[in-house]
mmCIF file as gemmi writes it, N, C-alpha and C atoms, coordinates in Angstrom:
data_model
loop_
_atom_site.group_PDB
_atom_site.id
_atom_site.type_symbol
_atom_site.label_atom_id
_atom_site.label_alt_id
_atom_site.label_comp_id
_atom_site.label_asym_id
_atom_site.label_entity_id
_atom_site.label_seq_id
_atom_site.pdbx_PDB_ins_code
_atom_site.Cartn_x
_atom_site.Cartn_y
_atom_site.Cartn_z
_atom_site.occupancy
_atom_site.B_iso_or_equiv
_atom_site.pdbx_formal_charge
_atom_site.auth_seq_id
_atom_site.auth_asym_id
_atom_site.pdbx_PDB_model_num
ATOM 1 N N . UNK Axp A 1 ? 170.865 109.233 102.024 1 0 ? 1 A 1
ATOM 2 C CA . UNK Axp A 1 ? 171.079 109.047 103.937 1 0 ? 1 A 1
ATOM 3 C C . UNK Axp A 1 ? 172.601 108.915 104.588 1 0 ? 1 A 1
ATOM 4 N N . UNK Axp A 2 ? 173.581 107.726 103.789 1 0 ? 2 A 1
ATOM 5 C CA . UNK Axp A 2 ? 174.862 108.246 104.375 1 0 ? 2 A 1
ATOM 6 C C . UNK Axp A 2 ? 175.677 107.015 105.272 1 0 ? 2 A 1
ATOM 7 N N . UNK Axp A 3 ? 176.657 106.66 105.323 1 0 ? 3 A 1
ATOM 8 C CA . UNK Axp A 3 ? 177.341 105.703 106.075 1 0 ? 3 A 1
ATOM 9 C C . UNK Axp A 3 ? 176.934 105.297 107.101 1 0 ? 3 A 1
ATOM 10 N N . UNK Axp A 4 ? 176.957 104.264 108.387 1 0 ? 4 A 1
ATOM 11 C CA . UNK Axp A 4 ? 176.784 104.362 109.103 1 0 ? 4 A 1
ATOM 12 C C . UNK Axp A 4 ? 177.997 104.397 110.117 1 0 ? 4 A 1
ATOM 13 N N . UNK Axp A 5 ? 177.935 105.473 111.455 1 0 ? 5 A 1
ATOM 14 C CA . UNK Axp A 5 ? 178.474 105.446 112.142 1 0 ? 5 A 1
ATOM 15 C C . UNK Axp A 5 ? 179.197 107.294 111.789 1 0 ? 5 A 1
ATOM 16 N N . UNK Axp A 6 ? 179.621 108.03 111.411 1 0 ? 6 A 1
ATOM 17 C CA . UNK Axp A 6 ? 180.411 109.071 111.026 1 0 ? 6 A 1
ATOM 18 C C . UNK Axp A 6 ? 179.119 109.993 111.628 1 0 ? 6 A 1
ATOM 19 N N . UNK Axp A 7 ? 179.456 110.739 112.592 1 0 ? 7 A 1
ATOM 20 C CA . UNK Axp A 7 ? 178.325 112.197 112.602 1 0 ? 7 A 1
ATOM 21 C C . UNK Axp A 7 ? 178.561 113.373 112.226 1 0 ? 7 A 1
ATOM 22 N N . UNK Axp A 8 ? 177.744 113.602 112.128 1 0 ? 8 A 1
ATOM 23 C CA . UNK Axp A 8 ? 178.022 115.143 111.125 1 0 ? 8 A 1
ATOM 24 C C . UNK Axp A 8 ? 177.037 116.483 111.474 1 0 ? 8 A 1
ATOM 25 N N . UNK Axp A 9 ? 177.634 117.528 111.442 1 0 ? 9 A 1
ATOM 26 C CA . UNK Axp A 9 ? 176.927 118.963 111.666 1 0 ? 9 A 1
ATOM 27 C C . UNK Axp A 9 ? 175.664 118.787 111.091 1 0 ? 9 A 1
ATOM 28 N N . UNK Axp A 10 ? 174.606 118.991 111.964 1 0 ? 10 A 1
ATOM 29 C CA . UNK Axp A 10 ? 173.476 119.476 110.911 1 0 ? 10 A 1
ATOM 30 C C . UNK Axp A 10 ? 173.129 121.732 110.697 1 0 ? 10 A 1
ATOM 31 N N . UNK Axp A 11 ? 172.765 121.85 109.28 1 0 ? 11 A 1
ATOM 32 C CA . UNK Axp A 11 ? 172.964 123.036 108.896 1 0 ? 11 A 1
ATOM 33 C C . UNK Axp A 11 ? 171.615 123.161 109.339 1 0 ? 11 A 1
ATOM 34 N N . UNK Axp A 12 ? 171.514 124.586 109.653 1 0 ? 12 A 1
ATOM 35 C CA . UNK Axp A 12 ? 170.198 125.29 109.958 1 0 ? 12 A 1
ATOM 36 C C . UNK Axp A 12 ? 169.559 124.308 111.237 1 0 ? 12 A 1
ATOM 37 N N . UNK Axp A 13 ? 170.359 123.665 112.044 1 0 ? 13 A 1
ATOM 38 C CA . UNK Axp A 13 ? 169.539 122.999 112.881 1 0 ? 13 A 1
ATOM 39 C C . UNK Axp A 13 ? 168.197 124.483 114.062 1 0 ? 13 A 1
ATOM 40 N N . UNK Axp A 14 ? 168.493 125.568 114.091 1 0 ? 14 A 1
ATOM 41 C CA . UNK Axp A 14 ? 167.646 126.105 114.586 1 0 ? 14 A 1
ATOM 42 C C . UNK Axp A 14 ? 165.891 126.143 113.764 1 0 ? 14 A 1
ATOM 43 N N . UNK Axp A 15 ? 166.127 125.908 112.587 1 0 ? 15 A 1
ATOM 44 C CA . UNK Axp A 15 ? 165.092 125.849 112.083 1 0 ? 15 A 1
ATOM 45 C C . UNK Axp A 15 ? 164.327 124.684 111.496 1 0 ? 15 A 1
ATOM 46 N N . UNK Axp A 16 ? 165.174 123.612 112.119 1 0 ? 16 A 1
ATOM 47 C CA . UNK Axp A 16 ? 164.732 122.038 111.795 1 0 ? 16 A 1
ATOM 48 C C . UNK Axp A 16 ? 163.812 121.552 112.866 1 0 ? 16 A 1
ATOM 49 N N . UNK Axp A 17 ? 162.694 121.488 112.158 1 0 ? 17 A 1
ATOM 50 C CA . UNK Axp A 17 ? 161.562 121.199 113.383 1 0 ? 17 A 1
ATOM 51 C C . UNK Axp A 17 ? 161.802 119.552 114.085 1 0 ? 17 A 1
ATOM 52 N N . UNK Axp A 18 ? 162.229 118.661 113.188 1 0 ? 18 A 1
ATOM 53 C CA . UNK Axp A 18 ? 162.627 117.097 114.241 1 0 ? 18 A 1
ATOM 54 C C . UNK Axp A 18 ? 163.841 117.487 115.425 1 0 ? 18 A 1
ATOM 55 N N . UNK Axp A 19 ? 164.876 118.349 114.481 1 0 ? 19 A 1
ATOM 56 C CA . UNK Axp A 19 ? 166.038 118.887 116.066 1 0 ? 19 A 1
ATOM 57 C C . UNK Axp A 19 ? 165.4 119.531 117.11 1 0 ? 19 A 1
ATOM 58 N N . UNK Axp A 20 ? 164.572 120.198 116.852 1 0 ? 20 A 1
ATOM 59 C CA . UNK Axp A 20 ? 163.571 121.307 118.338 1 0 ? 20 A 1
ATOM 60 C C . UNK Axp A 20 ? 162.403 120.202 118.466 1 0 ? 20 A 1
ATOM 61 N N . UNK Axp A 21 ? 162.069 118.686 118.213 1 0 ? 21 A 1
ATOM 62 C CA . UNK Axp A 21 ? 160.889 118.414 118.619 1 0 ? 21 A 1
ATOM 63 C C . UNK Axp A 21 ? 161.475 117.146 119.575 1 0 ? 21 A 1
ATOM 64 N N . UNK Axp A 22 ? 163.046 116.775 118.792 1 0 ? 22 A 1
ATOM 65 C CA . UNK Axp A 22 ? 163.946 115.967 119.718 1 0 ? 22 A 1
ATOM 66 C C . UNK Axp A 22 ? 164.581 116.174 120.855 1 0 ? 22 A 1
ATOM 67 N N . UNK Axp A 23 ? 164.804 117.743 121.356 1 0 ? 23 A 1
ATOM 68 C CA . UNK Axp A 23 ? 165.188 118.586 122.313 1 0 ? 23 A 1
ATOM 69 C C . UNK Axp A 23 ? 164.296 118.585 123.051 1 0 ? 23 A 1
ATOM 70 N N . UNK Axp A 24 ? 163.102 119.006 123.139 1 0 ? 24 A 1
ATOM 71 C CA . UNK Axp A 24 ? 161.902 119.16 123.62 1 0 ? 24 A 1
ATOM 72 C C . UNK Axp A 24 ? 161.62 117.714 124.101 1 0 ? 24 A 1
ATOM 73 N N . UNK Axp A 25 ? 162.073 116.689 123.727 1 0 ? 25 A 1
ATOM 74 C CA . UNK Axp A 25 ? 161.743 115.516 123.697 1 0 ? 25 A 1
ATOM 75 C C . UNK Axp A 25 ? 162.224 114.863 125.149 1 0 ? 25 A 1
ATOM 76 N N . UNK Axp A 26 ? 164.004 115.061 124.329 1 0 ? 26 A 1
ATOM 77 C CA . UNK Axp A 26 ? 165.293 114.973 125.567 1 0 ? 26 A 1
ATOM 78 C C . UNK Axp A 26 ? 165.121 114.971 127.153 1 0 ? 26 A 1
ATOM 79 N N . UNK Axp A 27 ? 164.63 116.608 127.273 1 0 ? 27 A 1
ATOM 80 C CA . UNK Axp A 27 ? 164.318 117.732 128.404 1 0 ? 27 A 1
ATOM 81 C C . UNK Axp A 27 ? 163.295 116.9 128.706 1 0 ? 27 A 1
ATOM 82 N N . UNK Axp A 28 ? 162.245 116.544 128.116 1 0 ? 28 A 1
ATOM 83 C CA . UNK Axp A 28 ? 160.537 115.942 129.245 1 0 ? 28 A 1
ATOM 84 C C . UNK Axp A 28 ? 161.181 114.721 129.706 1 0 ? 28 A 1
ATOM 85 N N . UNK Axp A 29 ? 161.733 114.065 128.58 1 0 ? 29 A 1
ATOM 86 C CA . UNK Axp A 29 ? 162.299 112.585 129.162 1 0 ? 29 A 1
ATOM 87 C C . UNK Axp A 29 ? 162.799 112.453 130.08 1 0 ? 29 A 1
ATOM 88 N N . UNK Axp A 30 ? 164.099 113.237 130.012 1 0 ? 30 A 1
ATOM 89 C CA . UNK Axp A 30 ? 164.569 113.395 131.576 1 0 ? 30 A 1
ATOM 90 C C . UNK Axp A 30 ? 164.207 113.994 132.876 1 0 ? 30 A 1
ATOM 91 N N . UNK Axp A 31 ? 162.891 114.864 132.479 1 0 ? 31 A 1
ATOM 92 C CA . UNK Axp A 31 ? 162.112 114.945 133.467 1 0 ? 31 A 1
ATOM 93 C C . UNK Axp A 31 ? 161.052 113.931 134.242 1 0 ? 31 A 1
ATOM 94 N N . UNK Axp A 32 ? 160.687 113.192 133.321 1 0 ? 32 A 1
ATOM 95 C CA . UNK Axp A 32 ? 160.176 112.196 133.685 1 0 ? 32 A 1
ATOM 96 C C . UNK Axp A 32 ? 160.893 110.966 134.389 1 0 ? 32 A 1
ATOM 97 N N . UNK Axp A 33 ? 162.134 110.622 134.048 1 0 ? 33 A 1
ATOM 98 C CA . UNK Axp A 33 ? 162.855 109.633 134.726 1 0 ? 33 A 1
ATOM 99 C C . UNK Axp A 33 ? 163.558 110.291 136.191 1 0 ? 33 A 1
ATOM 100 N N . UNK Axp A 34 ? 163.449 111.316 135.643 1 0 ? 34 A 1
ATOM 101 C CA . UNK Axp A 34 ? 164.32 111.666 137.059 1 0 ? 34 A 1
ATOM 102 C C . UNK Axp A 34 ? 163.673 112.558 138.087 1 0 ? 34 A 1
ATOM 103 N N . UNK Axp A 35 ? 162.858 112.682 137.782 1 0 ? 35 A 1
ATOM 104 C CA . UNK Axp A 35 ? 161.762 113.845 138.407 1 0 ? 35 A 1
ATOM 105 C C . UNK Axp A 35 ? 162.415 115.156 139.005 1 0 ? 35 A 1
ATOM 106 N N . UNK Axp A 36 ? 162.595 115.602 137.435 1 0 ? 36 A 1
ATOM 107 C CA . UNK Axp A 36 ? 163.191 116.936 137.674 1 0 ? 36 A 1
ATOM 108 C C . UNK Axp A 36 ? 162.834 118.044 137.143 1 0 ? 36 A 1
ATOM 109 N N . UNK Axp A 37 ? 163.231 119.132 137.149 1 0 ? 37 A 1
ATOM 110 C CA . UNK Axp A 37 ? 162.026 120.4 137.01 1 0 ? 37 A 1
ATOM 111 C C . UNK Axp A 37 ? 163.007 120.787 135.931 1 0 ? 37 A 1
ATOM 112 N N . UNK Axp A 38 ? 163.629 120.473 134.64 1 0 ? 38 A 1
ATOM 113 C CA . UNK Axp A 38 ? 164.443 121.436 133.667 1 0 ? 38 A 1
ATOM 114 C C . UNK Axp A 38 ? 163.144 121.905 133.207 1 0 ? 38 A 1
ATOM 115 N N . UNK Axp A 39 ? 163.742 123.049 132.454 1 0 ? 39 A 1
ATOM 116 C CA . UNK Axp A 39 ? 162.393 124.016 131.865 1 0 ? 39 A 1
ATOM 117 C C . UNK Axp A 39 ? 162.995 124.057 129.764 1 0 ? 39 A 1
ATOM 118 N N . UNK Axp A 40 ? 162.763 123.635 128.704 1 0 ? 40 A 1
ATOM 119 C CA . UNK Axp A 40 ? 163.609 123.691 127.745 1 0 ? 40 A 1
ATOM 120 C C . UNK Axp A 40 ? 163.852 125.21 127.268 1 0 ? 40 A 1
ATOM 121 N N . UNK Axp A 41 ? 164.721 125.702 126.717 1 0 ? 41 A 1
ATOM 122 C CA . UNK Axp A 41 ? 165.192 126.72 126.355 1 0 ? 41 A 1
ATOM 123 C C . UNK Axp A 41 ? 165.915 126.801 125.201 1 0 ? 41 A 1
ATOM 124 N N . UNK Axp A 42 ? 166.321 126.258 124.616 1 0 ? 42 A 1
ATOM 125 C CA . UNK Axp A 42 ? 166.86 125.685 122.83 1 0 ? 42 A 1
ATOM 126 C C . UNK Axp A 42 ? 167.901 124.965 122.642 1 0 ? 42 A 1
ATOM 127 N N . UNK Axp A 43 ? 168.219 124.856 121.497 1 0 ? 43 A 1
ATOM 128 C CA . UNK Axp A 43 ? 169.558 123.705 121.206 1 0 ? 43 A 1
ATOM 129 C C . UNK Axp A 43 ? 170.22 124.888 120.461 1 0 ? 43 A 1
ATOM 130 N N . UNK Axp A 44 ? 171.803 124.651 121.119 1 0 ? 44 A 1
ATOM 131 C CA . UNK Axp A 44 ? 172.933 125.412 120.94 1 0 ? 44 A 1
ATOM 132 C C . UNK Axp A 44 ? 173.905 124.381 119.763 1 0 ? 44 A 1
ATOM 133 N N . UNK Axp A 45 ? 173.422 123.189 119.786 1 0 ? 45 A 1
ATOM 134 C CA . UNK Axp A 45 ? 174.18 122.49 118.608 1 0 ? 45 A 1
ATOM 135 C C . UNK Axp A 45 ? 173.783 121.535 118.257 1 0 ? 45 A 1
ATOM 136 N N . UNK Axp A 46 ? 173.779 121.005 116.911 1 0 ? 46 A 1
ATOM 137 C CA . UNK Axp A 46 ? 172.625 119.983 116.774 1 0 ? 46 A 1
ATOM 138 C C . UNK Axp A 46 ? 173.894 118.893 115.812 1 0 ? 46 A 1
ATOM 139 N N . UNK Axp A 47 ? 174.084 117.312 115.661 1 0 ? 47 A 1
ATOM 140 C CA . UNK Axp A 47 ? 174.823 116.397 115.014 1 0 ? 47 A 1
ATOM 141 C C . UNK Axp A 47 ? 174.083 115.372 114.768 1 0 ? 47 A 1
ATOM 142 N N . UNK Axp A 48 ? 173.913 114.775 113.307 1 0 ? 48 A 1
ATOM 143 C CA . UNK Axp A 48 ? 173.278 113.793 113.524 1 0 ? 48 A 1
ATOM 144 C C . UNK Axp A 48 ? 174.367 112.165 113.178 1 0 ? 48 A 1
ATOM 145 N N . UNK Axp A 49 ? 174.07 110.927 113.905 1 0 ? 49 A 1
ATOM 146 C CA . UNK Axp A 49 ? 174.459 109.88 113.028 1 0 ? 49 A 1
ATOM 147 C C . UNK Axp A 49 ? 174.031 108.805 112.7 1 0 ? 49 A 1
ATOM 148 N N . UNK Axp A 50 ? 174.215 108.183 111.61 1 0 ? 50 A 1
ATOM 149 C CA . UNK Axp A 50 ? 173.564 107.353 111.034 1 0 ? 50 A 1
ATOM 150 C C . UNK Axp A 50 ? 173.55 106.018 111.464 1 0 ? 50 A 1
ATOM 151 N N . UNK Axp A 51 ? 172.741 105.429 112.391 1 0 ? 51 A 1
ATOM 152 C CA . UNK Axp A 51 ? 172.972 103.858 113.132 1 0 ? 51 A 1
ATOM 153 C C . UNK Axp A 51 ? 172.018 103.574 112.319 1 0 ? 51 A 1
ATOM 154 N N . UNK Axp A 52 ? 170.886 102.359 112.922 1 0 ? 52 A 1
ATOM 155 C CA . UNK Axp A 52 ? 169.956 102.014 112.836 1 0 ? 52 A 1
ATOM 156 C C . UNK Axp A 52 ? 168.984 102.976 113.096 1 0 ? 52 A 1
ATOM 157 N N . UNK Axp A 53 ? 168.547 104.231 112.043 1 0 ? 53 A 1
ATOM 158 C CA . UNK Axp A 53 ? 167.368 105.436 112.303 1 0 ? 53 A 1
ATOM 159 C C . UNK Axp A 53 ? 168.705 106.246 112.315 1 0 ? 53 A 1
ATOM 160 N N . UNK Axp A 54 ? 168.319 107.225 113.356 1 0 ? 54 A 1
ATOM 161 C CA . UNK Axp A 54 ? 169.683 108.023 113.014 1 0 ? 54 A 1
ATOM 162 C C . UNK Axp A 54 ? 169.756 108.605 114.479 1 0 ? 54 A 1
ATOM 163 N N . UNK Axp A 55 ? 171.162 108.68 115.188 1 0 ? 55 A 1
ATOM 164 C CA . UNK Axp A 55 ? 171.034 109.57 116.527 1 0 ? 55 A 1
ATOM 165 C C . UNK Axp A 55 ? 171.73 110.631 116.732 1 0 ? 55 A 1
ATOM 166 N N . UNK Axp A 56 ? 170.272 111.386 117.177 1 0 ? 56 A 1
ATOM 167 C CA . UNK Axp A 56 ? 170.591 112.88 117.189 1 0 ? 56 A 1
ATOM 168 C C . UNK Axp A 56 ? 171.485 113.352 118.738 1 0 ? 56 A 1
ATOM 169 N N . UNK Axp A 57 ? 172.965 114.334 118.137 1 0 ? 57 A 1
ATOM 170 C CA . UNK Axp A 57 ? 173.772 114.311 119.454 1 0 ? 57 A 1
ATOM 171 C C . UNK Axp A 57 ? 173.143 115.975 119.387 1 0 ? 57 A 1
ATOM 172 N N . UNK Axp A 58 ? 172.826 116.156 120.41 1 0 ? 58 A 1
ATOM 173 C CA . UNK Axp A 58 ? 172.356 117.583 121.179 1 0 ? 58 A 1
ATOM 174 C C . UNK Axp A 58 ? 172.871 117.998 122.051 1 0 ? 58 A 1
ATOM 175 N N . UNK Axp A 59 ? 173.427 119.612 122.049 1 0 ? 59 A 1
ATOM 176 C CA . UNK Axp A 59 ? 173.763 120.504 123.3 1 0 ? 59 A 1
ATOM 177 C C . UNK Axp A 59 ? 172.559 121.6 123.335 1 0 ? 59 A 1
ATOM 178 N N . UNK Axp A 60 ? 171.631 120.907 124.413 1 0 ? 60 A 1
ATOM 179 C CA . UNK Axp A 60 ? 170.779 121.797 124.863 1 0 ? 60 A 1
ATOM 180 C C . UNK Axp A 60 ? 170.834 122.875 126.09 1 0 ? 60 A 1
ATOM 181 N N . UNK Axp A 61 ? 170.409 124.038 125.782 1 0 ? 61 A 1
ATOM 182 C CA . UNK Axp A 61 ? 170.27 124.884 126.876 1 0 ? 61 A 1
ATOM 183 C C . UNK Axp A 61 ? 168.99 124.487 127.619 1 0 ? 61 A 1
ATOM 184 N N . UNK Axp A 62 ? 168.926 124.207 128.821 1 0 ? 62 A 1
ATOM 185 C CA . UNK Axp A 62 ? 167.665 124.487 129.508 1 0 ? 62 A 1
ATOM 186 C C . UNK Axp A 62 ? 167.651 125.109 130.975 1 0 ? 62 A 1
ATOM 187 N N . UNK Axp A 63 ? 166.484 125.284 131.482 1 0 ? 63 A 1
ATOM 188 C CA . UNK Axp A 63 ? 166.792 125.879 132.608 1 0 ? 63 A 1
ATOM 189 C C . UNK Axp A 63 ? 166.426 125.5 133.966 1 0 ? 63 A 1
ATOM 190 N N . UNK Axp A 64 ? 167.481 125.539 134.627 1 0 ? 64 A 1
ATOM 191 C CA . UNK Axp A 64 ? 167.393 124.775 136.146 1 0 ? 64 A 1
ATOM 192 C C . UNK Axp A 64 ? 167.472 125.565 137.202 1 0 ? 64 A 1
ATOM 193 N N . UNK Axp A 65 ? 166.469 125.745 137.873 1 0 ? 65 A 1
ATOM 194 C CA . UNK Axp A 65 ? 165.854 126.85 138.705 1 0 ? 65 A 1
ATOM 195 C C . UNK Axp A 65 ? 166.392 128.207 138.829 1 0 ? 65 A 1
ATOM 196 N N . UNK Axp A 66 ? 165.404 128.96 137.229 1 0 ? 66 A 1
ATOM 197 C CA . UNK Axp A 66 ? 166.013 129.813 136.837 1 0 ? 66 A 1
ATOM 198 C C . UNK Axp A 66 ? 167.458 130.06 135.976 1 0 ? 66 A 1
ATOM 199 N N . UNK Axp A 67 ? 168.104 129.104 136.174 1 0 ? 67 A 1
ATOM 200 C CA . UNK Axp A 67 ? 169.744 129.456 135.666 1 0 ? 67 A 1
ATOM 201 C C . UNK Axp A 67 ? 169.751 128.485 134.4 1 0 ? 67 A 1
ATOM 202 N N . UNK Axp A 68 ? 170.369 129.021 133.146 1 0 ? 68 A 1
ATOM 203 C CA . UNK Axp A 68 ? 170.669 128.291 131.785 1 0 ? 68 A 1
ATOM 204 C C . UNK Axp A 68 ? 171.936 127.416 132 1 0 ? 68 A 1
ATOM 205 N N . UNK Axp A 69 ? 171.569 126.22 132.009 1 0 ? 69 A 1
ATOM 206 C CA . UNK Axp A 69 ? 172.54 125.422 131.981 1 0 ? 69 A 1
ATOM 207 C C . UNK Axp A 69 ? 172.662 124.367 130.961 1 0 ? 69 A 1
ATOM 208 N N . UNK Axp A 70 ? 174.091 123.678 130.338 1 0 ? 70 A 1
ATOM 209 C CA . UNK Axp A 70 ? 173.983 123.239 129.249 1 0 ? 70 A 1
ATOM 210 C C . UNK Axp A 70 ? 174.275 121.379 129.101 1 0 ? 70 A 1
ATOM 211 N N . UNK Axp A 71 ? 173.317 120.931 128.351 1 0 ? 71 A 1
ATOM 212 C CA . UNK Axp A 71 ? 173.224 119.466 128.727 1 0 ? 71 A 1
ATOM 213 C C . UNK Axp A 71 ? 173.436 119.263 126.803 1 0 ? 71 A 1
ATOM 214 N N . UNK Axp A 72 ? 173.85 117.658 127.294 1 0 ? 72 A 1
ATOM 215 C CA . UNK Axp A 72 ? 174.567 116.893 126.154 1 0 ? 72 A 1
ATOM 216 C C . UNK Axp A 72 ? 173.475 115.993 126.387 1 0 ? 72 A 1
ATOM 217 N N . UNK Axp A 73 ? 172.616 115.702 124.96 1 0 ? 73 A 1
ATOM 218 C CA . UNK Axp A 73 ? 171.66 114.862 124.557 1 0 ? 73 A 1
ATOM 219 C C . UNK Axp A 73 ? 171.918 113.851 123.777 1 0 ? 73 A 1
ATOM 220 N N . UNK Axp A 74 ? 171.856 112.769 124.05 1 0 ? 74 A 1
ATOM 221 C CA . UNK Axp A 74 ? 171.26 111.681 122.469 1 0 ? 74 A 1
ATOM 222 C C . UNK Axp A 74 ? 170.058 111.243 122.391 1 0 ? 74 A 1
ATOM 223 N N . UNK Axp A 75 ? 169.561 111.147 120.956 1 0 ? 75 A 1
ATOM 224 C CA . UNK Axp A 75 ? 167.924 111.449 121.081 1 0 ? 75 A 1
ATOM 225 C C . UNK Axp A 75 ? 168.197 110.024 119.658 1 0 ? 75 A 1
ATOM 226 N N . UNK Axp A 76 ? 167.761 108.592 120.525 1 0 ? 76 A 1
ATOM 227 C CA . UNK Axp A 76 ? 167.622 108.076 118.791 1 0 ? 76 A 1
ATOM 228 C C . UNK Axp A 76 ? 166.257 108.056 117.928 1 0 ? 76 A 1
ATOM 229 N N . UNK Axp A 77 ? 166.321 107.645 116.837 1 0 ? 77 A 1
ATOM 230 C CA . UNK Axp A 77 ? 165.427 108.212 116.136 1 0 ? 77 A 1
ATOM 231 C C . UNK Axp A 77 ? 165.181 106.589 114.789 1 0 ? 77 A 1
ATOM 232 N N . UNK Axp A 78 ? 163.678 106.779 114.724 1 0 ? 78 A 1
ATOM 233 C CA . UNK Axp A 78 ? 163.925 105.429 114.138 1 0 ? 78 A 1
ATOM 234 C C . UNK Axp A 78 ? 162.278 105.794 113.265 1 0 ? 78 A 1
ATOM 235 N N . UNK Axp A 79 ? 161.908 106.834 112.385 1 0 ? 79 A 1
ATOM 236 C CA . UNK Axp A 79 ? 161.193 106.739 111.511 1 0 ? 79 A 1
ATOM 237 C C . UNK Axp A 79 ? 160.192 106.063 110.927 1 0 ? 79 A 1
ATOM 238 N N . UNK Axp A 80 ? 160.95 105.191 110.624 1 0 ? 80 A 1
ATOM 239 C CA . UNK Axp A 80 ? 160.084 104.089 109.622 1 0 ? 80 A 1
ATOM 240 C C . UNK Axp A 80 ? 158.961 103.183 111.241 1 0 ? 80 A 1
ATOM 241 N N . UNK Axp A 81 ? 159.732 102.902 112.325 1 0 ? 81 A 1
ATOM 242 C CA . UNK Axp A 81 ? 158.887 102.408 113.194 1 0 ? 81 A 1
ATOM 243 C C . UNK Axp A 81 ? 158.227 103.193 114.537 1 0 ? 81 A 1
ATOM 244 N N . UNK Axp A 82 ? 158.222 104.714 113.992 1 0 ? 82 A 1
ATOM 245 C CA . UNK Axp A 82 ? 157.642 105.941 115.156 1 0 ? 82 A 1
ATOM 246 C C . UNK Axp A 82 ? 158.586 105.914 116.073 1 0 ? 82 A 1
ATOM 247 N N . UNK Axp A 83 ? 159.657 105.175 116.446 1 0 ? 83 A 1
ATOM 248 C CA . UNK Axp A 83 ? 160.312 105.25 117.343 1 0 ? 83 A 1
ATOM 249 C C . UNK Axp A 83 ? 161.252 106.47 117.706 1 0 ? 83 A 1
ATOM 250 N N . UNK Axp A 84 ? 161.371 106.491 119.194 1 0 ? 84 A 1
ATOM 251 C CA . UNK Axp A 84 ? 162.187 107.925 119.466 1 0 ? 84 A 1
ATOM 252 C C . UNK Axp A 84 ? 162.243 107.397 121.631 1 0 ? 84 A 1
ATOM 253 N N . UNK Axp A 85 ? 163.684 107.389 121.505 1 0 ? 85 A 1
ATOM 254 C CA . UNK Axp A 85 ? 164.073 107.227 122.607 1 0 ? 85 A 1
ATOM 255 C C . UNK Axp A 85 ? 165.599 108.23 123.263 1 0 ? 85 A 1
ATOM 256 N N . UNK Axp A 86 ? 165.335 108.496 124.243 1 0 ? 86 A 1
ATOM 257 C CA . UNK Axp A 86 ? 166.634 109.21 124.983 1 0 ? 86 A 1
ATOM 258 C C . UNK Axp A 86 ? 167.607 108.461 125.366 1 0 ? 86 A 1
ATOM 259 N N . UNK Axp A 87 ? 168.778 108.492 124.644 1 0 ? 87 A 1
ATOM 260 C CA . UNK Axp A 87 ? 169.757 107.309 124.964 1 0 ? 87 A 1
ATOM 261 C C . UNK Axp A 87 ? 170.793 108.019 125.966 1 0 ? 87 A 1
ATOM 262 N N . UNK Axp A 88 ? 170.842 109.185 126.111 1 0 ? 88 A 1
ATOM 263 C CA . UNK Axp A 88 ? 171.676 110.105 127.17 1 0 ? 88 A 1
ATOM 264 C C . UNK Axp A 88 ? 171.674 111.387 127.574 1 0 ? 88 A 1
ATOM 265 N N . UNK Axp A 89 ? 171.683 111.688 128.482 1 0 ? 89 A 1
ATOM 266 C CA . UNK Axp A 89 ? 171.333 113.303 128.884 1 0 ? 89 A 1
ATOM 267 C C . UNK Axp A 89 ? 172.393 113.574 130.497 1 0 ? 89 A 1
ATOM 268 N N . UNK Axp A 90 ? 173.409 114.528 129.866 1 0 ? 90 A 1
ATOM 269 C CA . UNK Axp A 90 ? 174.256 114.866 131.119 1 0 ? 90 A 1
ATOM 270 C C . UNK Axp A 90 ? 175.003 116.335 130.674 1 0 ? 90 A 1
ATOM 271 N N . UNK Axp A 91 ? 174.979 116.79 132.133 1 0 ? 91 A 1
ATOM 272 C CA . UNK Axp A 91 ? 175.544 117.996 131.993 1 0 ? 91 A 1
ATOM 273 C C . UNK Axp A 91 ? 176.701 118.254 131.144 1 0 ? 91 A 1
ATOM 274 N N . UNK Axp A 92 ? 177.051 119.612 130.86 1 0 ? 92 A 1
ATOM 275 C CA . UNK Axp A 92 ? 178.239 119.525 129.558 1 0 ? 92 A 1
ATOM 276 C C . UNK Axp A 92 ? 179.337 119.151 130.317 1 0 ? 92 A 1
ATOM 277 N N . UNK Axp A 93 ? 179.334 120.442 131.636 1 0 ? 93 A 1
ATOM 278 C CA . UNK Axp A 93 ? 181.203 120.014 131.997 1 0 ? 93 A 1
ATOM 279 C C . UNK Axp A 93 ? 181.141 118.17 133.224 1 0 ? 93 A 1
ATOM 280 N N . UNK Axp A 94 ? 180.38 117.406 132.331 1 0 ? 94 A 1
ATOM 281 C CA . UNK Axp A 94 ? 180.509 115.509 132.99 1 0 ? 94 A 1
ATOM 282 C C . UNK Axp A 94 ? 181.158 114.969 132.154 1 0 ? 94 A 1
């Protein structure tokens, strides 16, 4: 696993099902919480941090009114508890 705290790039994140699932989850959760209409497009960057579980730091492209926009998302997962939560979701330029 690794030491808690350090953020590391995830290689081959485009083919990582956990990363793709977490990115879709982040967009869906943001839409649900804020009554937004974003449409998931793709993951642009993925990094991981060991916490009590894993914190995925994602840069996600989503369509807003047909225009692609980039968002930072943090998704916390604890596989042994089947836990997944959206900790942060904001536009890249903020």
